[in-house]
N, C-alpha and C positions, 0 to 999 in steps of 0.2 A: 849329537854325538860328538862336536868336538870337547863335552865333559868326559868321555869315555876315553878319547886319547891314554895313550902311556904314558908315563910322567918317572923323572928321574929322580933317585932319593934325594938328591942335594938339591933341588930346585922344587918337589912336590908340596902340591896343594892338597887339602883333605879333600874329599867329594861333598859337593854344591850340596844345601838342605832339599832342594827336592825329592831327594832321593830315601829323604828318611821322612817326609812328609806328606807327599802325596797320594793321594788312595789306589793309583794304579798299580804303584808299588807290592803292594800285597801279592796280586796275581803275579805279578812278573817276577818277585822274589822267588816265588814257589815253582814256575814250569823254566826259569831261567838257572836257576841256583839249585833246592831243595830236592827238586825232582831229578836232580842230575849228580847228588852226591852219596857219602857214605853217612848215614847219620846212625848215634847211638840209640842200642832201646833198651840194654840191660850189661851186668854183670853174671857171668857164670854161678855166682854164688846165688843167683835167685831162681835161679833153674836148674835145679840139680837132680831132680825125681821127674818120670812121665807125670805128666798132668799138670808139671810146674807152669805158671804162665805168668808175662809183665806183660801192663797197657802202658801204651807210649801214646804220645801225638807226633807225627814228623809234618812240622809245616802245615796244617790243616788236615792232614791224612791220619786217621785213626789206623793202629796197629796193634797184634796183641803178637808176643813170643811166648814160642808154646815146646815144652820140651815134650819129643812124642815119645809110643809105644815104641820103637825102633830107635830112642837116645839120639835121635837127630833134634838138634833144634830148629824151627823154620818160623818165621814173622808173617802174618796173614794180615788180608785187612780186616781190621776188628769191625767189620760194617754186613751185617746178614742180607743176604741176596734174595731173602724175600722183602721186608721195606725198610731195611736199612740200619735195622736196629743193632744193637751193641752186644757180640757174641761175648765179651764180658766187660766189666765198669769197674772193676779195680785187680790188682794182683791175688794170687791165687795157689795154692800148693795142691798138686795131688788130683787134680780134676780127669774124671774118668772118660769123658766127653765135653767137647764145646758147646754150650746150650746157648742162645739168643736170648736173652734178658727181656724179649719186647713179645714175641708169640712163641717162643719153646722151639723153634728149628734146630736141629743136634746135626753138631759136624764132630769126627772122629778126630782125635788129636793132630792128622796127618791133613787134614782141612777138609773133608770129604764129608758130603751132606750123608745123614745119615736115616733124619726121620723127619718128617712136619706133618703135625697137628693135623687131622681131619681134610687131607687134602686128597681125599679118596675119590671126590667127583670131578677133581681137576683133568682136564682134557688133556692127553697128551704130557703128564706133568712126569719128569722122567728125575729120579733121586740121582739116579748114578750120574745124570750128567751135570752136578751143581758142585761147584767146588770154589772156596774161599779164596780170592786171589793171592798169590805168595810174593813175596819181595827174596831179591837176591840176597843172599847172608852170608857175612862174613864175622868170624870168632879168632878174633887176634889178643894176645894179651889176656884171655879170659872175658875181654870185651865183647858185646855180642853187636855187628851194626847189620845193618839194610838199607838196600838201594831200590828205590822206585822202578829206576830206568837204568841199570850199569851199564850197558851198552855205553852209556853216553856219561858214564861217572870217571873217574880217573880212576887207572886199575888200583886194586886195594894194595898190592904192594909197594906201588910207589907213594901211596897215599901215608904211608909208615915208613917209610926206608930209613933207615939209620937208629931209628928208635928201639930197636931190641935191643942193639950193639949197645948205646947211649945208657940205657938200663943195666944190662948184667942179669947173670942168675940169681942174684940174689936181691933182685927188686922185680920180680916176676911178677906181673899184676893179678896174673892169674891166682895169687895164693891168698887174697885178702877174701875178709868177710866180714860179719859182724855189721849187719848193712843198717842203714840210717836214710830216712827221706826226707828230704824238707821241699820246699818250691818256693819261690816270691812272684807274685804278679807284679810288674813292673809298667807305669806310664810313661814307654819309651817305645822308640824301635828298635828292633833286635838289635840291628848294624850299631846302634849308639853302645848297645851293651858290650856289645864284641870291642869294639874299638876303646872300649875303658877299660877292658881285659888286656888290650894287647899290648901295653904301655906301662912301667911302674914310674913314667913323670910326675902322675899325680898323687903316687904314694906320698911324700911327706907331706901334703896339703889335705891329703883326705884322711890318710890311715895312720893318726897316730901311734895306736897298738902295732901294726904291723910294721910300721916304720923304725920299731926299736929293734922290732927280731932282724929284720936283712938289712945287709949291706948295702947301700943303696949306692958307694961310689964302685962296687965290683959288678953291681947288675947287670947282667948283658944278655941282649937278645940274641939268638941264631936262628937264620930264616931256613929253610929248606922249602923244596916246588909246592908243598903243599900243605905247610906247616909251621908253625916259629916256636921254638923255645927260649923262655925267659930263665934265667937262671942266676942266683945269688944264694952266698955264703948264709946259714943259719944259726942263730944263738938265742938260745930259748932256755928256761928251765926244765930240768929235767920232768919234772908234773906233766909238761904239755911237750914241746917236740924232743927236748933235748936240744946234741947240735948234731950238725949237717948240713945239706944242702936243701935248698927247696928247687923244683921243677915244675913249671908252668909250661905244659904243653896246650896251644892250639891246634886243631887240626878241622881242616876245610868242612863245612861252612860254619858250624855252630856247637861244634865238643870241646872242650876244655879237662885236660887232666892236670891234677893237682896234686903233684907228691911230694910228700914231705915224711920226715921217718916215722916209719910205724902208722901210715895211713895213706888211702889213695883216694882221694873226691873227686867224682866227674859231674862235670854243668854241661848241661846242652839250654840253649835258646831257642826256646818255640814262640817262633810270631804269632801272636793272636788278631792279629790287624796292622797296619798301617803305624799307629802309636801306642801300643802295648803288646809284652811279650811275658813269658813266662820264664824265669830261670831255673829250672829243677837240677838239684843239688841231691848225689847221693853218696854217702862218705863209706868207707868200706876198713878195715883196722886188721894189721898181722897179727894181732893178738887180742883174746875175746874176754880174757881176764883182766883187765885194766880199766876200770867201770869209772872211774875218777879221772884219768886221761881222757879217755870217749869225750867225756862230758865237757871237762874244759877245752879240748876241740870244739866241739860242736859250739859251745856258748862263743868262743873266738869268733867261730866262722860266722855265725848268725853277726855279730857286731860289726865283721867287714863286710858282710852283704849289706845292711841296712845304711852305714856308710857310700857304699856303691849306687842305692837305690836312689838316694837322694840325690846325689850328681846328676844321675844318668835322668833321670825326671827333669832337671833343669836343665841340662842340656836338650833337650826334647822342646822345651819351653822354648828354648833359644832357636833352635831349628825353624820353630814353628812361626816366630816373632816377624819374621818379615825382615829380622835385622842383617841375620847373618852374610857375609860375604867368604868362601873359604878361604881358610886361613892357612899359612904356610906348617908343613909338620919339622919340627923338633928331628935333624939326621941324627942324630946318637940316641935321644931318647923315643924315637917314634917309627924306627924304622918295620916293627911289629906292625904297625898301622897301615903305612904306605902296603908295605906286603899284602895284607888284607884287601887294600882298596883297587890293586893292579888286578890281584885274582877278580875281585867284583869286576871293575870295566871290563875285564877281557869275558865274563859271562853276561854280561850285557853286552858286549859288543856281539856274542855267536848267539844271543837270544835274539837280537833285534834282526841276525840276519837268516837265520833258520827259517 
């Protein structure tokens, strides 16, 4: 518990290696952090009509977001109540019902079991009594968030407090579309990737291309209770982003919103075990008629992600080596990392006392 005591930013050290490598951390992170948090599932542009659906992984819990016949968006466990088969294995459009891919049990778009093939001889089997478990849902700025245990999650309004005002009406995220999906599997703990995202300290050393676009001297990190914002002026050729500013929002615990002129990119970090994670990128664009600019953005994003992938895997190996003793955090450049680690410490303390 000494490792979990609050630390002042001016004297803070990073978390010890055991929080990144011990096998038990996978279960602790799910119960103490992810199940008690709001996690990003989809954007409304992917769920425009009845039956449109998106599948996601919430730290080990398969879920499916569905646009219902009543126009409500719901998020269900993507786990059939028969023998745990998947309701859907990929995103889709316009489904009339939700049919398990394993044995064909069929549910309405509202999660009620409608039919179960060849179950007529099962005694006291009641179709009407079977529903898919449902998560709490919030739709904000066109983004669909869900919580397993909303009662113990931060109040959603507190999670995003102040972001609407900062974005303004002209940068509303609900207006983006022209969706592109990509993901990267990385041999590192999910917290390694979040740590890396939360500081620009490494940009001059790891990202030469990105460093040319951002003004490192003006790079700033702003902290809120449940999120942080990294901000920098941006200068690029008009064939990519043009000039403006770059806003990098991180929302507790694993959601990032990368907002550049004409583009919204969301990325979520999904743990796949203690030393592996998947980083999911969904890119959306303000205009759908500029394929060249979209392709340039996707290529540049892929370049940056491969640079991050390499350094994050190196850091994980460093944690696992037995050599690492927690180092001091930079009070100017790593305030976002310190903020994240303080939230982690608080979550672990609460989990230990639960």
